[in-house]
Backbone as a ProteinNet text record, in pm:
[ID]
protein_1_A
[PRIMARY]
MAGETVITVVGNLTADPELRYTQNGLPVANFTIASTPRNFDRAANEWKDGDALFLRASVWREFAEHVAGSLTKGMRVIAQGRLRQRSYQDREGNQRTAIELEVDEIGPSLRYATAQVTRAASNGGAGGAGGAGGGQSRPAQVSEEPWSTPGSSTSADAWSTPGSFGDDTPF
[TERTIARY]
-1714.6	-1802.7	-1895	-1920.5	-2002.8	-2146	-2205.2	-2344.6	-2369.2	-2266.5	-2285	-2289.3	-2366.9	-2376.8	-2277.8	-2171.1	-2068.8	-2093.5	-2099.4	-2121.8	-2022.3	-2006.3	-1927.2	-2020.3	-2019.5	-2106.8	-2020.2	-2049.5	-1985.1	-2093.4	-2070.2	-2170.1	-2116.9	-2205.3	-2167.9	-2226.3	-2151	-2202.1	-2307.3	-2420.9	-2528.8	-2507	-2420.2	-2387.8	-2253.6	-2195.1	-2073.2	-2103.2	-2009.5	-2031.3	-2054.6	-2151.6	-2186	-2113	-2017.5	-1939.3	-2004.3	-2036.2	-2092.5	-2014.1	-2039.1	-1975.6	-2083.6	-2069.2	-2163.7	-2140.6	-2226.5	-2209.9	-2079.2	-2027.9	-1899.7	-1780.4	-1805.2	-1696.9	-1650.8	-1726	-1690	-1734.4	-1641.9	-1680.3	-1755.8	-1856.6	-1930.8	-1962.5	-1942	-1975.8	-2084.2	-2189.6	-2299.7	-2306.4	-2339	-2350.6	-2435.1	-2476.2	-2556.7	-2482.6	-2480.6	-2420.8	-2534.5	-2534.8	-2633.3	-2566.9	-2624.8	-2570.3	-2678.5	-2649	-2745.7	-2690.5	-2759.3	-2712.5	-2738.3	-2644.9	-2661.1	-2649.1	-2740.7	-2740.5	-2750.7	-2685.5	-2691.2	-2810.4	-2900	-3017.4	-2978.7	-2960	-2915.7	-3020.8	-3147.8	-3254.3	-3254.1	-3234.2	-3232.4	-3091.6	-2990.8	-2851	-2809.2	-2850	-2814.5	-2811.3	-2747.6	-2740.3	-2868.3	-2918.8	-3039.1	-3003.8	-3047.7	-3027.8	-3138.9	-3101.1	-3198.6	-3243.4	-3312.8	-3357.6	-3238.7	-3227.3	-3116.2	-3137.3	-3027.8	-3027.4	-2961.8	-3030.3	-2974.1	-2948.5	-2821.6	-2782.8	-2718	-2780.4	-2721.9	-2601.4	-2497	-2373.8	-2318.8	-2241.1	-2179.5	-2040.2	-1953.9	-1819.8	-1796.4	-1711.9	-1690.8	-1543.8	-1522.7	-1392.9	-1304.3	-1175.7	-1081.3	-1112.7	-1163.9	-1205.8	-1309.7	-1401.1	-1504.6	-1442.1	-1341.3	-1273.9	-1200	-1139.4	-1069.9	-1168.6	-1282.6	-1383.9	-1438.1	-1472.6	-1529.3	-1429.2	-1301.3	-1199.2	-1154.8	-1192.9	-1142.5	-1247.1	-1369.2	-1471.3	-1572.2	-1622.8	-1717.1	-1833.2	-1935.6	-2056.1	-2020.4	-2085.4	-2065.7	-1949.6	-1862.3	-1744.8	-1787.2	-1728.5	-1754.9	-1667.7	-1730.3	-1658.9	-1684.1	-1593.5	-1609.5	-1609.7	-1718.5	-1731.5	-1760.3	-1695.6	-1721.7	-1756.7	-1858.2	-1898.2	-2005.4	-2065.2	-2165.3	-2302.4	-2401.2	-2537.4	-2591.6	-2656.9	-2719.8	-2865.9	-2950.7	-3093.1	-3129.4	-3200.4	-3245.8	-3392	-3462.8	-3604.3	-3621.7	-3717.2	-3746	-3891.7	-3937.5	-4074.1	-4071.5	-4149.1	-4151	-4238.8	-4251	-4323.9	-4472.6	-4526.1	-4667.7	-4690.1	-4582.1	-4593.5	-4587.2	-4559.9	-4548.6	-4411.6	-4411.2	-4285.7	-4217.9	-4090.6	-4014.4	-3886.9	-3836.7	-3710.5	-3619.4	-3494.3	-3395.7	-3277.7	-3223.6	-3102	-2992.1	-2883.1	-2771.7	-2642.1	-2540.6	-2409.4	-2313.1	-2257.9	-2148.7	-2020.5	-1956.8	-1844.4	-1717.1	-1651.7	-1520.9	-1408.9	-1431.1	-1331.9	-1404.4	-1346.4	-1404.1	-1292.6	-1308.6	-1211.8	-1268.6	-1201.2	-1248.5	-1225.6	-1317.8	-1300.5	-1204.4	-1108	-1009.1	-1040.2	-1160.5	-1198.7	-1204.5	-1259.6	-1272.8	-1203.7	-1114	-1048.9	-911.1	-834.6	-707.7	-715.5	-625.9	-627	-484.1	-465	-337.6	-358.5	-295	-315	-211.2	-256.3	-168.2	-188.6	-81.7	-91.3	-119.4	-217.1	-254	-162.6	-148.6	-67.5	-128.9	-44.6	-91.7	-153	-255.6	-319.6	-274.4	-155.5	-102	-144.8	-179.6	-212.7	-354.9	-442.8	-580.8	-656.9	-606.7	-672.7	-811.6	-902.9	-1039.4	-1126.7	-1073.9	-1157.6	-1167.6	-1089.5	-1098.1	-1012.5	-953.5	-872.2	-941.5	-868.1	-923.7	-997.5	-1116.2	-1189.6	-1140	-1171.6	-1128.8	-1108.2	-996.2	-970.6	-945	-931.8	-906.9	-768.8	-759.1	-628.8	-558.4	-427.8	-349.9	-255.4	-236.5	-140.7	-0.6	76	210.6	311.4	429	538.7	603.9	613.2	672.7	818.7	906.5	1046.5	1130.6	1080.4	1161.4	1162.6	1083.1	1083.1	1192	1278	1391.3	1350.3	1233.1	1191.1	1125	1108.4	1037.7	1126.1	1257.6	1346	1427.9	1441	1516	1663.1	1718.4	1861.1	1900.1	1803.9	1840.5	1872.2	1969.2	2001.7	2068.5	2067.7	2136.3	2254	2350.3	2468.9	2435.8	2324.4	2285.5	2215.8	2197.3	2127.9	2225.8	2211.4	2303.5	2293	2178.6	2159.7	2229.4	2251.5	2315.5	2467.8	2521.7	2665.8	2716	2801	2850.5	2929	2908.3	2983.2	2936.4	2829.7	2784.9	2695.8	2668.2	2587.1	2646.9	2634.9	2694.3	2597.6	2652.7	2570.5	2507.5	2541.7	2488.3	2341.6	2267.2	2127	2118.7	2030.6	2027	1964.8	1928.8	1867.5	1931.4
-1194	-1228.8	-1110.9	-1082.5	-968.3	-986.4	-876.9	-880.6	-918.2	-953.6	-987.3	-860.1	-864.5	-749.9	-768.8	-689	-696.6	-582.3	-615.5	-512.7	-528.8	-422.3	-423.5	-385.8	-465.9	-443.9	-429	-327.3	-309.3	-326.4	-417.7	-442.4	-535.9	-579	-666.9	-805.8	-908.4	-1044.9	-1064.4	-1122.6	-1143.7	-1268.8	-1358.5	-1481.9	-1532	-1628.2	-1690.3	-1757.3	-1754.1	-1826	-1974.6	-2031.8	-2173.1	-2254.2	-2336.1	-2418.3	-2555.5	-2593.9	-2726.2	-2787.7	-2916.1	-2986.5	-3051.5	-3041.3	-3106.3	-3256.4	-3332.9	-3478.4	-3518	-3433.1	-3459	-3411.7	-3359.9	-3314.8	-3172.7	-3097.5	-2960.2	-2866.5	-2790.3	-2698.8	-2576.8	-2533.7	-2411.7	-2342.8	-2212.9	-2134.4	-2034.2	-2029.7	-1935.9	-1840.9	-1715.4	-1615.6	-1500.5	-1413.9	-1297.2	-1170.9	-1073.9	-943.4	-842.8	-772.6	-666.8	-532.4	-456.4	-325.6	-220.5	-124.5	-20.3	116.2	186	320.3	419.4	511.7	617.4	751.2	840	974.8	1075.9	1188.5	1293.3	1383.6	1394.2	1480.9	1617.6	1714.9	1848.1	1917.7	1893.2	1958.4	1911	1780.3	1724.5	1723.3	1751.9	1751.3	1616.9	1505.9	1371.5	1274.6	1161.1	1055.7	973.8	935.4	852.4	726.1	612.4	485.6	463.7	416	381	236.8	184.5	45.7	-46.3	-148.7	-243	-336.5	-367.9	-467	-592	-704.4	-832	-912.8	-935.7	-1001.5	-1135.6	-1244	-1377	-1387.2	-1452.9	-1464.7	-1605.7	-1647.2	-1779.5	-1775.4	-1863	-1884.1	-2034.1	-2076.7	-2219.1	-2258	-2385.8	-2452	-2405.9	-2396.3	-2358.5	-2219.2	-2133.6	-1999.4	-2007.8	-2103.5	-2121.5	-2156.1	-2241.4	-2279	-2159.5	-2077.1	-1956.9	-1860.6	-1838.9	-1746.8	-1798.2	-1926.7	-1983.9	-1980.3	-1992	-1989.8	-1850.3	-1748.8	-1614	-1512.9	-1525.6	-1424.5	-1473.4	-1380.9	-1417.1	-1317.9	-1357.1	-1275.7	-1134.7	-1035.6	-896.8	-827.7	-903.1	-845.4	-760.6	-642.3	-555.1	-603.2	-629.6	-684.9	-601.6	-617	-560.9	-680.5	-697	-811.5	-762.7	-827.1	-796.7	-926.5	-920.4	-1040.8	-1012.3	-1121.3	-1114	-1150.3	-1070.4	-1101.1	-1215.4	-1310.2	-1423.6	-1428.5	-1449.4	-1463.6	-1609.6	-1665.4	-1803.9	-1812.1	-1899.4	-1920.3	-2056.4	-2064.7	-2190.4	-2191.3	-2308.2	-2323.5	-2342.1	-2261.3	-2273.7	-2391.9	-2414.2	-2530.6	-2528.1	-2408.1	-2396.3	-2406.8	-2423.5	-2436.7	-2305.4	-2195.5	-2064.9	-2048.9	-1986.1	-1959.8	-1838.9	-1851.8	-1744.9	-1717	-1596.6	-1556.9	-1501.3	-1542.3	-1493	-1434.9	-1326.1	-1266.7	-1285.8	-1348	-1379.2	-1328.2	-1314.8	-1268	-1385.7	-1411.9	-1508.2	-1429.1	-1447.3	-1363.2	-1401.5	-1300.3	-1318.1	-1280.5	-1176.7	-1128.3	-1083.1	-1111.3	-1063.2	-1048.8	-953.3	-934.9	-843.3	-837	-747.9	-602.1	-517.3	-373.7	-324.7	-246.1	-195.4	-53	-8	127.6	141	41	45.8	-72.6	-140	-258.9	-274.9	-368.6	-407.9	-557.1	-605.7	-747.8	-798	-924	-992	-1094.9	-1076.4	-1163.9	-1274.7	-1396.8	-1512.2	-1572.5	-1582.8	-1637.3	-1786.7	-1832.3	-1973.5	-2047.3	-2176.4	-2259.1	-2258.8	-2258.7	-2260.1	-2394.8	-2392.9	-2518.2	-2562.3	-2525.2	-2571.6	-2487.6	-2362.3	-2274.7	-2285.5	-2347.4	-2362.2	-2231.4	-2134.8	-2004.9	-2017.9	-1932.5	-1937.1	-2030.4	-2092.1	-2171.4	-2316.5	-2363.5	-2504.9	-2539.8	-2655.7	-2702.6	-2817.3	-2891.5	-3007.7	-2966.4	-3017.6	-2995.9	-3095.9	-3074.1	-3171.3	-3108.9	-3145.4	-3102.2	-2954.3	-2911.4	-2770.3	-2732.6	-2618.1	-2570.9	-2505	-2513.5	-2455.2	-2350.8	-2241.5	-2141.3	-2200.5	-2153.2	-2206.2	-2092.8	-2121.9	-2027.6	-2049.6	-1946.6	-1957.8	-1918.1	-2018.8	-1990.6	-1974.4	-2013.9	-1999.6	-1857	-1768.5	-1630.1	-1554.3	-1479.6	-1414.7	-1312.1	-1253.2	-1151.6	-1211.8	-1346	-1407.4	-1425.8	-1416	-1427.2	-1300	-1246.8	-1122.7	-1141.1	-1042.8	-1044.1	-1135.5	-1197	-1286.2	-1204.2	-1249.4	-1181.3	-1281.1	-1247.8	-1331.1	-1252	-1321.7	-1253.2	-1166.6	-1191.1	-1112.1	-982.4	-959	-839.5	-723	-629.8	-516.1	-425.1	-416.2	-327	-378.5	-509.2	-562.9	-565.1	-535	-533.1	-390.5	-365.3	-229.2	-179.3	-54.4	7.2	-30.3	-104.3	-146.2	-42.2	65.2	171.5	304.8	401.9	532.1	626.7	741.2	843.1	936.6	917.7	1004.8	972.6	1076.6	1059.9	984.4	885.5	802.8	872.1	999.4	1068.1	1201.6
-1991.1	-2099.7	-2128.4	-2252.4	-2290.4	-2242.1	-2200.1	-2159.5	-2015.2	-1941.5	-1800.7	-1718.4	-1611.9	-1522.4	-1409	-1408.1	-1304.2	-1206.4	-1077.6	-976.1	-862.3	-787.7	-664.9	-551.4	-445.7	-330.5	-206.5	-125.9	3.4	108.2	201.3	304.6	410.7	498.5	609.2	588.2	629.5	622.4	730.7	693.2	790	873.7	829.2	901.1	849.1	919.5	869	734.9	639.8	514.1	541.8	472.6	489.8	383.5	426.9	334.8	322.9	200.1	172.5	57.1	34.6	-75.7	-161.3	-293.4	-383.3	-378.2	-444.5	-447.6	-514.3	-600.8	-667.5	-585.7	-465	-378.9	-404.4	-483.8	-516.6	-404.6	-343.8	-235.9	-288.8	-212.8	-242.9	-111	-106.3	12.8	-25.5	55.6	35.2	153.4	125.9	231.4	180.4	272.3	237.4	279.2	189	216.4	232.7	345.4	369.3	343.1	252.3	217.2	239.7	325.9	359.7	320.2	229.4	193	305.6	325.3	426.6	356.4	389.5	332.7	445.2	425.7	526.3	498	593.7	584.2	640.4	552.2	595.9	682.1	653	729.9	875	894.2	1029.8	1088.5	1003.6	1045	1105.4	1036.8	1083.5	965.4	989	889.1	894.2	776.8	766.1	688.9	742.1	672.8	571.2	453	350.1	368.7	269.8	274.6	249.8	331.9	320	201.2	133.8	26.8	83.1	76.1	118.7	-7.3	-37.8	-161.7	-130.9	-179.9	-164.7	-257.1	-209.9	-287.8	-274.9	-374.3	-369.7	-431.3	-380.2	-435	-443	-533.4	-559.6	-547.4	-536.9	-538.2	-422.5	-446.1	-340.8	-285.9	-372.1	-332	-219.8	-228.5	-125.6	9	7.9	132.6	192.1	107.1	156.1	220.8	156.3	209.1	341.5	346.8	469.7	584.5	554.8	658.6	699.8	622.5	647.7	692.2	643.3	669	772.4	853.8	959.8	964.6	1037.2	1053.8	1101.5	1041.6	1081.4	1013.8	949.5	885.3	764.8	755.4	640.4	525.1	409.5	295	169.8	76	-57.9	-152.3	-226.2	-316.2	-457.1	-553.4	-693.5	-763.5	-847.2	-917.9	-1020.9	-1068.2	-1173.5	-1118.1	-1154.4	-1112.6	-1197	-1130.9	-1198.1	-1156.1	-1253.3	-1225.6	-1244.7	-1148.3	-1163.1	-1122.5	-1187.8	-1158	-1093.6	-1004	-935.7	-893.2	-849.3	-802.2	-651.5	-579.3	-433.7	-391.1	-261.6	-208.7	-242.8	-262.7	-298.7	-449.4	-525.1	-669.7	-745.5	-676.8	-741.8	-806.5	-922.7	-991.8	-927.3	-889.5	-824.1	-903.1	-885	-946.4	-838.5	-841.6	-745.5	-822.1	-769.3	-825.3	-722.2	-764.4	-675.1	-735.5	-650.6	-692.6	-697.9	-816.1	-829.3	-810.5	-696.6	-655.8	-731.6	-788.3	-851.8	-755.4	-675.5	-578.7	-453.2	-336.1	-210.4	-108	-20.6	86.6	192.5	305.6	411.8	373.9	412.8	394.5	502.2	463.6	558.9	602.9	576.2	617	768.5	836.3	981.9	1049.6	978.3	1033.5	971.1	1024.8	964.7	935.9	853.1	818.2	806.5	836	817.1	706.7	592.6	477.9	479.1	458.2	447	309.3	234	99.2	105.9	27.3	23.8	-73.3	-52.1	-140.7	-279.7	-381.2	-519	-551.5	-637.5	-676.3	-814.5	-853.4	-980.5	-1099.5	-1076.7	-1187.3	-1235.4	-1158.6	-1202.7	-1194.6	-1118.9	-1108.1	-1051.3	-1094.8	-1045.1	-1125.3	-1229.7	-1318	-1277.9	-1186.8	-1155.2	-1037.9	-1047.2	-937	-869	-793.2	-726.5	-601.4	-584.2	-460	-358.4	-233.4	-135.3	-1.9	61.6	198.2	209.7	331.9	357.8	306.2	243.3	199	316.3	315.2	424.1	366.7	437.7	391.2	383.1	287.5	269.4	270.4	320.6	311.9	176.3	97.4	-34.5	-21.6	-14.5	13.7	-112	-229.7	-349.1	-402.4	-346.4	-389.4	-314.3	-384.3	-318.9	-214.9	-225.5	-129.8	-6.8	-3.2	108.9	231.4	216.1	331.5	343.5	464.1	480.4	446.5	378.7	349.2	235.3	169.2	60.5	-63.5	-138.7	-263.1	-355.9	-481.1	-578.6	-633.2	-690.9	-741.5	-862.1	-927.8	-1043.8	-1004.7	-876.6	-830.1	-824.6	-919.5	-927.5	-807	-745.1	-631.4	-505.8	-497.7	-378	-389.3	-506.5	-526.6	-509.5	-408.4	-386.6	-507.7	-543	-651.6	-790	-803.5	-936.1	-1002.3	-930.7	-988.8	-946.8	-1034	-1007	-938.5	-899.4	-836.5	-939	-1066.5	-1170.5	-1196.9	-1229.2	-1265.4	-1396.9	-1410.1	-1530.8	-1650.8	-1640	-1754.9	-1780.8
[MASK]
+++++++++++++++++++++++++++++++++++++++++++++++++++++++++++++++++++++++++++++++++++++++++++++++++++++++++++++++++++++++++++++++++++++++++++++++++++++++++++++++++++++++++++

């Protein structure tokens, strides 16, 4: 949408994502990303940490369940989303403003780690815009895809049929 502030944040989770459900049964996960800039001080010949940014973030629906089941405290993540500003009144009656990140995409940073990705079951094409809230989603083996089983091929696959292609360069 035009006019939205989209940012990418790289940082560490300060705690495990907190998964809750709204009164309507809609899952939401909230967490905080701590991002600390580091700069090399040539005069001191050492790295210096800047002021840390603590950014509250949220994800909704099935995405929230995936995040809560996959990410943990201390994990380095890369998150992209839209900044949202909201105003509220604190317990003393003072007007406050908070800036939070509505996450569109998030995953572990692979700079200092490795990850094993498991594809989640499809929710019927709802994408990130909806889908049914409810129980925990479980990873599924997608067997109808020809590349999901070793050695599988179809008769229409020209590469699997010996002699169906020449040794000549195609250009």
